[in-house]
MARBA-3410 file (N, C-alpha, C, O; in Angstrom, 1 decimal):
67
2.6,1.8,-4.4,1.3,1.3,-4.6,0.8,0.6,-3.3,1.6,-0.1,-2.7 ~ -0.4,0.9,-2.9,-1.0,0.3,-1.7,-2.0,-0.7,-2.2,-2.9,-0.4,-2.9 ~ -1.8,-1.9,-1.7,-2.7,-3.0,-2.0,-3.3,-3.5,-0.7,-2.7,-3.6,0.3 ~ -4.6,-3.9,-0.8,-5.3,-4.4,0.3,-5.6,-5.9,0.0,-6.2,-6.2,-1.0 ~ -5.2,-6.8,0.9,-5.4,-8.2,0.7,-6.9,-8.6,0.5,-7.2,-9.6,-0.2
-7.8,-7.9,1.2,-9.2,-8.2,1.1,-10.0,-7.1,0.4,-11.2,-6.8,0.8 ~ -9.5,-6.6,-0.7,-10.1,-5.6,-1.5,-11.1,-6.2,-2.5,-10.7,-7.0,-3.3 ~ -12.4,-6.0,-2.4,-13.4,-6.6,-3.2,-13.4,-6.0,-4.6,-13.9,-6.7,-5.6 ~ -12.8,-4.8,-4.8,-12.9,-4.2,-6.1,-11.6,-4.3,-6.9,-11.7,-4.3,-8.2 ~ -10.5,-4.3,-6.3,-9.2,-4.3,-6.9,-8.4,-5.5,-6.4,-7.9,-5.4,-5.3
-8.2,-6.5,-7.1,-7.5,-7.7,-6.6,-6.1,-7.4,-6.2,-5.3,-6.7,-6.9 ~ -5.7,-7.8,-5.0,-4.4,-7.6,-4.5,-3.3,-8.0,-5.4,-2.2,-7.4,-5.5 ~ -3.5,-9.1,-6.1,-2.5,-9.7,-7.0,-2.1,-8.7,-8.1,-1.0,-8.8,-8.6 ~ -2.9,-7.7,-8.4,-2.5,-6.7,-9.5,-1.6,-5.6,-8.9,-1.1,-4.9,-9.7 ~ -1.5,-5.5,-7.6,-0.7,-4.4,-7.1,0.8,-4.5,-7.5,1.3,-3.5,-8.0
1.4,-5.6,-7.4,2.8,-5.7,-7.8,3.0,-5.6,-9.3,4.0,-5.0,-9.7 ~ 2.0,-6.0,-10.1,2.1,-5.9,-11.5,2.1,-4.4,-11.9,2.9,-4.0,-12.7 ~ 1.2,-3.6,-11.3,1.1,-2.2,-11.5,2.4,-1.5,-11.1,2.9,-0.6,-11.8 ~ 2.9,-1.8,-9.9,4.2,-1.2,-9.5,5.3,-1.5,-10.5,6.1,-0.6,-10.7 ~ 5.4,-2.7,-11.0,6.4,-3.1,-12.0,6.2,-2.2,-13.3,7.1,-1.8,-13.9
4.9,-2.0,-13.7,4.7,-1.3,-14.9,5.1,0.2,-14.7,5.6,0.8,-15.7 ~ 5.0,0.7,-13.5,5.5,2.1,-13.3,7.0,2.2,-13.3,7.5,3.3,-13.6 ~ 7.7,1.1,-13.0,9.1,1.1,-13.1,9.8,1.5,-11.8,10.9,1.0,-11.5 ~ 9.2,2.3,-10.9,9.8,2.7,-9.7,8.9,2.5,-8.5,9.2,3.0,-7.4 ~ 7.9,1.8,-8.7,6.9,1.6,-7.6,7.3,0.7,-6.5,8.1,-0.3,-6.8
6.8,0.9,-5.3,7.0,0.0,-4.2,5.6,-0.5,-3.8,4.6,0.2,-4.0 ~ 5.5,-1.7,-3.3,4.2,-2.3,-2.9,4.1,-2.2,-1.4,5.0,-2.7,-0.6 ~ 3.1,-1.5,-0.9,2.7,-1.5,0.5,1.5,-2.3,0.7,0.5,-2.2,-0.1 ~ 1.5,-3.2,1.6,0.4,-4.2,1.8,-0.4,-3.9,3.1,0.2,-3.8,4.1 ~ -1.7,-3.8,3.0,-2.5,-3.7,4.1,-3.3,-5.0,4.2,-4.0,-5.4,3.3
-3.1,-5.8,5.3,-3.8,-7.1,5.4,-5.2,-6.9,6.0,-5.5,-7.4,7.1 ~ -6.0,-6.1,5.3,-7.3,-5.8,5.8,-8.4,-6.0,4.8,-8.1,-6.6,3.7 ~ -9.5,-5.5,5.1,-10.7,-5.6,4.2,-11.2,-4.3,3.8,-11.1,-3.3,4.5 ~ -11.7,-4.2,2.5,-12.2,-2.9,2.0,-11.4,-2.5,0.8,-10.4,-3.0,0.5 ~ -11.9,-1.4,0.2,-11.3,-0.9,-1.0,-10.2,0.1,-0.8,-9.3,0.2,-1.7
-10.1,0.7,0.3,-9.0,1.7,0.5,-8.3,1.5,1.9,-9.0,1.2,2.9 ~ -7.0,1.6,1.9,-6.2,1.5,3.1,-5.8,2.8,3.6,-5.6,3.0,4.8 ~ -5.8,3.8,2.8,-5.4,5.2,3.2,-6.6,6.0,3.2,-7.3,6.1,2.2 ~ -6.9,6.7,4.3,-6.2,6.7,5.6,-6.8,5.8,6.6,-6.9,6.2,7.8 ~ -7.3,4.7,6.3,-8.0,3.8,7.2,-7.1,3.2,8.2,-7.6,2.7,9.3
-5.8,3.1,8.0,-4.9,2.4,8.9,-3.6,3.3,9.1,-3.1,3.9,8.2 ~ -3.2,3.4,10.4,-2.1,4.2,10.8,-0.8,3.9,10.0,-0.1,4.7,9.6 ~ -0.6,2.6,9.9,0.7,2.1,9.3,0.8,2.6,7.9,1.8,3.1,7.5 ~ -0.3,2.4,7.1,-0.2,2.8,5.7,-0.2,4.3,5.6,0.5,4.9,4.8 ~ -1.0,5.0,6.4,-1.0,6.5,6.4,0.3,7.1,6.7,0.7,8.0,6.0
1.0,6.5,7.7,2.4,7.0,8.0,3.3,6.8,6.8,4.1,7.7,6.5 ~ 3.3,5.7,6.2,4.2,5.4,5.1,3.9,6.3,3.9,4.8,6.9,3.3 ~ 2.6,6.5,3.6,2.2,7.3,2.4,2.5,8.8,2.7,3.1,9.5,1.9 ~ 2.1,9.3,3.9,2.4,10.7,4.3,3.9,10.9,4.3,4.4,12.0,3.9 ~ 4.7,10.0,4.8,6.1,10.1,4.9,6.7,10.3,3.5,7.7,11.1,3.3
6.2,9.6,2.5,6.6,9.8,1.1,6.2,11.1,0.5,7.0,11.8,-0.1 ~ 4.9,11.4,0.7,4.3,12.6,0.1,4.9,13.9,0.7,5.0,14.9,0.0 ~ 5.1,13.9,2.0,5.5,15.1,2.7,7.1,15.2,2.7,7.6,16.3,2.5 ~ 7.8,14.1,3.1,9.2,14.1,3.3,10.0,13.4,2.3,11.2,13.4,2.3 ~ 9.4,12.8,1.3,10.0,12.0,0.2,10.8,10.9,0.8,11.8,10.4,0.2
10.3,10.3,1.9,10.9,9.2,2.5,10.3,7.9,1.9,9.1,7.6,2.1 ~ 11.1,7.2,1.2,10.6,6.0,0.5,10.3,4.9,1.5,11.2,4.6,2.3 ~ 9.1,4.3,1.5,8.8,3.2,2.5,9.8,2.0,2.2,10.2,1.8,1.1 ~ 10.0,1.3,3.3,10.9,0.1,3.1,10.2,-0.9,2.2,9.0,-1.0,2.1 ~ 11.0,-1.6,1.5,10.6,-2.6,0.5,9.8,-3.7,1.3,10.3,-4.2,2.3
8.6,-4.1,0.7,7.9,-5.2,1.3,7.1,-4.9,2.6,6.7,-5.8,3.3 ~ 6.8,-3.6,2.8,6.1,-3.2,4.0,4.7,-3.8,4.1,3.9,-3.7,3.1 ~ 4.4,-4.5,5.2,3.1,-5.1,5.4,2.5,-4.6,6.7,3.2,-4.5,7.7 ~ 1.3,-4.2,6.6,0.6,-3.6,7.8,-0.6,-4.5,8.1,-1.4,-4.8,7.3 ~ -0.6,-5.0,9.4,-1.7,-5.9,9.8,-3.0,-5.1,10.0,-3.0,-3.9,10.3
-4.1,-5.8,9.8,-5.4,-5.2,10.1,-5.5,-5.1,11.6,-4.9,-5.9,12.3 ~ -6.3,-4.2,12.0,-6.5,-4.1,13.5,-7.6,-4.9,13.9,-7.9,-5.0,15.1
END
């Protein structure tokens, strides 16, 4: 699950809750503004693409700073 700390539409606090509901989710945090982090930031894009293409699970607690 990708959560954005400054998302006006989807509160960041709900990200971890949804990941827990899925049972196997990881939380990736983008410390930026806006509703979507993918593909807006290289850090999140690399983590998501790595998982979707290579099945490489992102490290637990990954936080990506805003530029």
